[in-house]
N, C-alpha and C positions, 0 to 999 in steps of 0.2 A: 379327234386329232390332238386336242389339248391334253386329253387324258394320257395319251402315249408320251407326249412331251414331258408331262409331270412325272410319269413313271421312270423315264430315262434319266431325268434330273435327280430323282430320288435315289436311283441305283448308283449314279455317278457320285452323289454326295456320300452315300454309304461306303462306297469303295475308297473314296478319298479319306474318310474318317478312319477306316480300318487300316489303310496304309500308314496314316499318321500315327495311329496307336501302335502298330507293329514297329515302326521306327523308334518311338519313344520306349517301347518295351526293350528293344535291343540296346538302347543307349543308357536308360535309367534303371532298367530291371522291373518297371511297373508302368501301367497305363490304364486309363478308364475309357470305356465305350458306353455311351448313354443309350438308354431306351432300346435295348436289344430284345427285351420281352415286354409285352403289353400287360396292362392290369388284369385282363381276363386270363392270360396265360399264367400269371403269377398266382391268381386265385385257384386255378386248376392244379397247379403244382402243390400248393399248400393243402388243398383239400385231400389230395392223394396221400400226402405225407401224414397229415394229422388224423386221418381215419384208418391208418394202417394198423394191423395187428402187431403189437410190440412185444412178442414173446421171445424173439431171438436174442442171444447174448450181444449181437451187434447193435441192439438198441440200448441206449443208456439214458435213463430219465431220472432226474432229481430236481430239487428245488433250484439248483444253480445252473443246470444245463440239461438240454435234451439233444442227444446226438445219435446219428445212425451211421455206422461204418459200413463199408461195402454197399453203398446206397442202392445201386442199380441191381446188385445181386439180391438184395432184400426186397426191393420194389421195382421189378422189371417193367411195370407199367409206366414208370417215369421216363423210360427211354425215349419214346416218341414225343412226350411232352417237352423234354429237354432238347432233343436233337432236331430242332425246328430248321426249316430251310435257312433262316438267317444265321443260326448258330453254325450250321454246316458250312455256309459261305465264309463265315469268320474263320473257321478251322482251316478251310482250303487256303485262305490268304495267309494264315500263320504258318502253315506247313505246305509251301508251294511245290516242294520237290517230291514228297512222298506222303501218302495219306497216313494220319496218325491213328493210334488206338487209345482208348481210355485206359489209364493205368491206376486211377484211384478216384473214388467218389465218396464224399462225406457230407452229411447234413448237420449243421450246427444251429441250435437255437439258444441264444443267450437271453433268458427271460429278464423282464424288468426288475425282478427282485434280486437278480444275480449281481454280485459286486466283485468278481474276480478279474484279475489282469493276466495278460500273457507277456512274459519277459522276452527280451530281445533274443532272437534265434534265427536260424536258417532251417529250411525243410530239407535235411540231408539224408534221411533214411527212406528207403523204398521198401514196399511190401512185396515179398516174393513167395513162391509156392513151397520152397524147401531150403534147407541149408546145404550149400556145397562150397568146399574150400577152393576158391578160385583166385588167381592173381589179381590184386587190385580191389578185391571185395572184402570188406571188414572195417570195423568190428561188426559183429552180429548181435541181434537181440531177439528174444522171444517173450511176448507178453500177451496174455489173454488168447493164446492159441495162434497168434500172428507172428510170423517170422519177418524181421526187417534187417536190412543191411545197408551200410554206407558203401555206395558203388563208386567207380571211378568218376572223376570230374566230368568227363564227356557225357556220361549218362545223365547226370544231374542237369547239365547244360542243354540236354535234348528235351527237357520237360517244360511245358508251359502250363501254368495254373490259371484256371478261369474261376473266379469267385462271383457267382450270380447272387446279387443282393435282393432279397425278397422284401426288405423294409428299407426305408430311407436310413442311411447310416452316416453319422457325423461324430464329432469328438465326444458328444454327450452319451452315446450308446455303443462305445467300443470300436470306433473306426480304426482301421489299421494305421500304424505309423511305419514308414519305411525309410530306408537310407538309400537314396538314389545312387546308382553306380556300384553299390556294394557287391552285386552279383559278379563283378569282374575280378574279384579277389579270391575266388575259390572258397574253400571251407575256412572260415575265420575262427580262430580259437576264442573261447569265451572271454579270456582275460584281455582280448584286444577289442571287444565290442565297444568299450567306452571311447576308443579312438575314432569310431565311425558315427556313433549316435548323435553327436552335436549337430550333424547335418540332416537329421530326420525331418520328414514332412508328414502331415496327416492327410489321409486319403478319404475325402467325403464322397460317398457314392449313393446316388438316388436309387430307389426301388426300381427293379427291372433292368438295371444297368450291370455291366460286368467289369470287374477289376482284373486285369491281366497281370501276372507276376511270374518272375523266374524264381524257382525254389531257393536259389542261392542269395536272393535279395534279403538282407537283414531286415526283420520286421518284428513288431510287437503291437499290443493293444492295451489301452488303459482301462481302469474300472469304469463302469457305467455310472452316470449321474442323472440319467433320464429315466422316466417310466416306460419308454418305448423299447420293444424287443429288438434284437439284431439276429435275423434269421438269414442264413447263407447256405447255398449249395456250392461246395468246393469240389471242382473237377480238375484232374490232372491228365494231360495228354502228352504222348510222345510217339515219335515215329521210329525210335530206336528199338532194336531187339537185344535181349540179354544173351550171354554166352550159352552154348548148347548145354542142356541139362538144368537150366535155370529159367524161370518164367515169372513175369509180373503176376502177382496173386490175383488181381482183379482185371487182367487184360481183357478188353472187350473191343473187337473190331467195330468200326462204324458203318460198314456196308451192310 
């Protein structure tokens, strides 16, 4: 009986933490949920990624970075490792009205020898299957065979980013800095970023934890000063559908 009580208490605690994180995400544009993946699950994810055949153009490996674009398209075996019951429960809480679909997945490894920074920006471009001239969509860009476009604000506001940290991440190894509340201002011109950045905070995230973020949240990361890596799986979800004739390039239903 005590085991059942403990399980009910654990579930209630998890639901409370998720509800708190969802509320903070709506208000501040970011939130952190601790210990969503256990060490064994992290080990399995890293093993699958690090033993993959890296022959596709979606793999980018250099001294400064190892990245995989279209992650689940390249490594479909990661799907079940990532979409655990706990992650699915989190998505159900974040999207209570309609089940979301995955619209983007990237793996980033910032090695210890890397010393690059990411300037202040918002994630305002989405990857789509083709170019179509539609009202409210543009400008367009094509790079490395990938077509991206700036969509209407309501599409960007429909997206929730989940950053699964595979290593402990703090200010010494490239933790994100974000400007709370900046997601409520739409697309912010670059020359206005200095008006917002004095209010930035640094997001320390332990391994196995998830940082939630709205794409319109202004964010950046500093150079690493630590020998520790910063490996992250970046997932974007949305329940929105694009106009007829246009599709998310990596759209993947979760059912």
